[in-house]
C-alpha positions in Angstrom: 71.9 16.9 179.3 75.0 18.5 180.7 75.5 18.6 184.4 77.0 21.6 186.3 80.5 20.1 186.6 80.6 19.6 182.8 79.4 23.2 182.2 82.0 24.6 184.6 84.8 22.6 182.9 83.6 23.7 179.5 83.5 27.3 180.7 87.0 27.1 182.1 88.3 25.6 178.8 86.6 28.4 176.9 88.3 31.0 179.1 91.7 29.3 178.6 91.2 29.1 174.9 89.9 32.6 174.5 92.3 34.1 176.9 95.3 32.5 175.2 94.8 34.7 172.2 94.8 37.9 174.3 98.1 37.5 176.1 101.4 37.3 174.1 104.6 36.4 175.8 107.9 37.5 174.4 109.8 35.4 176.7 110.3 31.9 178.1 110.2 30.6 181.6 113.5 29.3 182.9 113.9 28.2 186.5 110.8 30.2 187.6 112.1 33.5 186.0 110.7 35.0 182.8 113.6 35.4 180.4 113.1 37.8 177.5 113.7 36.7 174.0 115.4 38.7 171.4 113.3 40.1 168.5 114.6 41.1 165.1 111.0 41.8 163.8 110.9 45.4 162.6 107.5 45.9 164.3 109.2 45.3 167.7 111.3 48.5 167.2 108.8 50.7 165.4 106.4 53.3 166.9 108.4 53.6 170.2 110.2 56.7 171.4 113.7 55.3 172.2 116.1 57.2 174.5 119.8 56.7 173.8 121.6 55.2 176.8 125.1 54.3 175.6 127.6 53.6 172.9 130.0 50.7 173.4 132.8 49.7 171.0 136.1 47.9 171.5 137.7 51.4 171.7 135.2 53.3 173.9 132.3 53.2 176.4 130.1 56.3 176.3 127.3 56.6 178.9 124.6 59.2 178.0 123.9 61.4 181.1 120.6 62.7 179.8 119.0 60.0 177.5 115.8 62.0 177.1 117.8 64.6 175.0 118.7 62.0 172.4 115.7 60.2 171.0 114.7 58.1 168.1 111.3 57.1 166.7 111.1 54.6 163.8 107.8 55.2 162.1 106.3 52.1 160.4 106.2 54.0 157.1 110.0 54.2 156.9 110.3 57.7 158.4 112.6 58.4 161.3 112.2 61.3 163.8 115.1 62.1 166.1 116.1 64.5 168.8 119.8 65.4 168.8 120.0 67.3 172.1 119.0 70.9 171.1 118.3 69.9 167.5 115.5 67.9 165.8 115.9 65.7 162.8 113.9 63.6 160.4 114.7 61.4 157.5 114.2 57.8 156.3 115.3 54.3 157.1 115.1 50.8 155.7 114.5 47.9 157.9 114.1 44.2 157.5 114.6 41.3 159.9 117.6 42.3 162.0 118.9 44.8 159.5 118.6 48.6 159.7 120.1 51.4 157.5 119.4 55.1 157.9 119.2 57.4 154.9 120.1 61.0 155.3 118.7 62.7 158.4 118.1 66.4 158.0 118.5 68.3 161.3 118.1 71.8 162.6 121.4 73.6 163.1 121.2 75.1 166.6 124.4 75.4 168.5 124.0 73.1 171.5 125.8 73.6 174.8 129.4 72.6 175.1 129.7 68.9 175.9 126.6 68.0 173.9 126.6 64.6 172.2 124.5 65.8 169.2 127.2 65.2 166.6 128.3 61.9 168.1 124.7 60.7 168.1 124.1 61.7 164.5 127.4 60.0 163.3 126.6 56.8 165.3 123.1 56.5 163.8 124.6 56.7 160.3 126.8 53.8 161.1 124.0 51.5 162.3 123.6 48.3 160.3 121.6 46.0 162.4 119.1 46.0 165.3 117.4 43.8 167.8 115.0 44.4 170.7 116.2 42.6 173.8 114.7 42.8 177.3 112.8 45.9 176.4 115.8 47.7 175.0 116.7 48.6 171.4 120.2 47.7 170.4 121.7 49.0 167.2 124.7 47.2 165.8 127.7 49.3 164.6 129.3 46.5 162.7 132.2 48.6 161.2 133.2 49.6 164.8 132.2 46.3 166.3 129.9 48.3 168.7 126.4 48.8 169.9 124.1 51.7 170.6 121.7 51.0 173.5 118.3 52.6 173.9 115.4 52.3 176.4 111.8 53.0 175.7 110.8 56.5 176.9 108.6 56.5 180.0 105.0 57.2 179.4 103.9 60.5 180.8 
């Protein structure tokens, strides 16, 4: 016969075992602070609306003033949807562990306001060759330019 202490201990162990499968950590604990790991798993970048924050190369640093006007969604089926300021686009992409290549992206042809980064964004996406998700941000590698496009996940409404 089990006593109440044994039952409580068994119940706690069951909660720990069962609860362990529910929570997934994408980081490691260092000095009491959760440090995020980098992921190159395609699933970590897919199905999220990403807002463009910046482009950094050895020649330039471009900060995007209105990230919500330049978005990217990588669908799990290989389709990409994008917002290029006043234009919308869609096309295809291929992705594997840490690698990303966009196919042609068809866009609407509206004339955006002067100062728009629509063309810059489109050209930059076509140059992307790699990706990683780090600390909740999507980073696309522009290997030919030795640069990076940085995105954040769009806030939920």
